[in-house]
Structures are given as structure tokens and as C-alpha cells.
C-alpha positions in Angstrom: -37.0 32.2 -48.6 -40.2 33.4 -48.5 -41.1 36.9 -46.8 -44.2 35.4 -45.1 -42.1 32.8 -43.3 -42.0 34.8 -40.1 -45.0 36.9 -40.2 -46.1 38.8 -37.0 -49.2 41.5 -36.6 -47.9 44.9 -37.2 -48.4 46.0 -33.9 -46.1 43.2 -32.7 -43.4 44.3 -35.0 -43.5 48.1 -34.1 -43.0 46.8 -30.7 -39.9 44.7 -31.0 -38.5 47.0 -33.3 -38.7 49.5 -30.6 -37.2 47.3 -27.9 -34.3 46.4 -30.7 -33.6 50.0 -31.2 -33.7 50.6 -27.5 -31.1 48.1 -27.6 -28.2 50.3 -27.0 -29.5 52.4 -24.1 -30.4 49.5 -22.3 -26.8 47.9 -22.6 -25.8 50.8 -21.3 -28.2 51.2 -18.1 -27.2 47.9 -17.4 -23.5 47.9 -17.5 -23.4 51.3 -15.5 -25.9 49.4 -12.6 -24.2 46.1 -12.8 -20.6 48.4 -12.2 -22.8 50.7 -9.4 -23.6 47.8 -7.5 -20.3 45.3 -8.3 -17.8 48.4 -7.3 -19.7 50.0 -4.9 -17.6 50.4 -1.8 -18.0 51.4 2.0 -17.5 55.0 1.6 -19.1 57.0 4.8 -18.5 60.5 3.3 -18.9 62.4 0.5 -15.9 64.8 -0.5 -16.9 68.7 -1.4 -15.3 71.8 -2.6 -16.8 75.1 -2.0 -16.7 78.3 -4.1 -13.7 79.9 -2.2 -12.0 76.5 -2.7 -12.0 74.8 0.5 -13.1 71.3 0.7 -14.7 68.8 3.3 -16.2 65.9 3.9 -19.7 65.3 4.9 -20.0 61.8 6.7 -23.1 60.0 6.4 -24.8 58.1 9.5 -24.2 54.5 10.0 -26.7 52.0 10.5 -26.7 50.4 13.7 -26.7 46.9 12.0 -24.4 44.6 10.3 -25.0 43.1 7.3 -23.6 40.4 4.8 -22.1 42.9 1.9 -21.8 39.7 -0.6 -25.0 38.3 -0.1 -26.5 41.8 -0.7 -24.7 42.6 -3.6 -25.4 38.9 -5.2 -29.4 39.9 -4.2 -28.9 43.1 -6.1 -27.0 41.1 -9.0 -30.3 38.9 -9.2 -32.8 41.5 -9.0 -31.0 43.6 -11.8 -30.7 40.3 -14.0 -34.8 40.0 -13.5 -35.4 43.9 -14.3 -37.5 43.8 -17.5 -34.9 46.1 -19.6 -32.2 43.0 -19.0 -35.0 40.2 -20.3 -35.6 42.6 -23.3 -31.7 42.7 -23.7 -30.9 39.3 -23.0 -33.6 38.3 -25.6 -32.1 40.5 -28.3 -28.6 39.0 -27.6 -29.9 35.6 -28.0 -31.6 36.2 -31.0 -28.6 37.8 -32.4 -26.2 34.9 -31.8 -28.8 33.0 -34.0 -28.8 35.5 -37.0 -25.5 33.9 -38.2 -25.3 30.8 -37.1 -24.4 28.5 -40.0 -21.5 31.1 -41.3 -18.3 29.1 -40.8 -16.4 32.1 -40.5 -16.0 33.5 -37.2 -15.4 37.5 -38.4 -18.0 37.1 -41.2 -20.7 35.7 -38.8 -20.0 38.7 -36.4 -20.2 40.9 -39.3 -23.2 39.5 -40.1 -24.8 39.6 -36.6 -23.8 43.3 -36.0 -25.1 44.4 -39.4 -28.6 42.9 -38.6 -28.3 44.7 -35.4 -27.4 48.1 -37.0 -30.2 48.0 -39.7 -33.0 47.3 -36.9 -31.6 50.4 -34.6 -30.7 52.5 -37.7 -33.6 51.8 -40.0 -33.7 53.6 -43.3 -30.4 55.1 -42.6 -28.3 51.6 -42.5 -27.0 51.0 -46.1 -26.8 47.3 -47.2 -24.2 47.6 -50.1 -21.8 49.7 -47.6 -21.7 47.0 -45.1 -19.7 44.3 -47.4 -21.4 41.3 -46.0 -20.5 37.8 -47.3 -24.4 37.1 -48.6 -27.1 38.8 -50.8 -29.7 41.2 -49.8 -32.8 38.9 -49.5 -30.6 36.4 -47.5 -29.8 39.4 -45.5 -33.5 40.7 -44.9 -34.3 37.2 -44.6 -32.3 37.0 -41.7 -33.6 40.2 -40.4 -36.9 39.1 -40.7 -36.2 35.8 -38.3 -33.9 37.9 -35.7 -37.5 40.0 -35.0 -39.5 37.1 -35.2 -37.2 35.2 -32.5 -36.9 38.6 -30.3 -40.8 38.4 -30.7 -40.8 34.6 -29.8 -38.4 35.0 -26.9 -40.4 38.0 -25.3 -43.8 36.0 -25.5 -45.4 38.5 -27.9 -46.0 35.8 -30.4 
């Protein structure tokens, strides 16, 4: 495998690497937003505790209209899925699936996929030798280049 097979402009490569390095943050944000949408109750008050230990509730005003909570949540989930951060996160996840697609063992495939992502996120702090992968260094870094290229393709940067 040649090193020039997945060439891209340096600015595109840096942009994609920035997206990949932000993947853990985006994934955590997405999960928090999703949980907030799915588990948001119809709580009409906020509880508080004062400095002297007394507590109480502050009641929120009610809106005069009735609404469909389920439809509202579905619309918010659709809007969340169309958010740019979620699109970037999905592109990275789809490219990660391709990283070890030809490896027969599920456990080894999972380790290769995680190592490819870790090598992009950690950068120079990633040590190939300690990852105990079932493939050589050249093959691994070719997969990493392909992973970056696929993310750029899915985000329509190249």
C-alpha cells in the first residue's frame, strides 16, 4: 500500500484531524442532549435550599396552550440529528466501521477500530507498540490514512 493513495490537501487534513480530536466531546454532548430530550419531565417547579437550611419550591408559570409532548420530543430529536456536531460525529463513526472491516475476529476488529481513533485523538502520545494489534505498523498507518480520507469524503471536504 502506498502512502499517496489517500492524498488530500493539508488544510483539509488538519480540519478533519480537528474534527476527529473533538469526537469524544461531541459524543458526550450528543448523549447529554439526547438524554435531556428523552427524560425531560413535565416538572413545573424547581426545588431550592436556603443558607439557613429551609427549603422550598419555585413554581413555573404554565403555558395556556396544550401540546403533544411526544411529537415535540420527536421533532427535537430530529433537529438534534441534523445538528452539524452530530453529522460530524456520525461521519467519524461510519468511517471507523470501515477501519477494520476485513478483520475476521470481532474482538481484533474492535481493537483496531479503537486504536485508529485513538491514534488520531492522541496524536504523538499514541504508541503503536503498546496497543498489541494483529497487524503491522505500515498496515495500521495505511488504515489510519484511509480513515481520515473517508471522514473527509463523508463530510464533503474532498
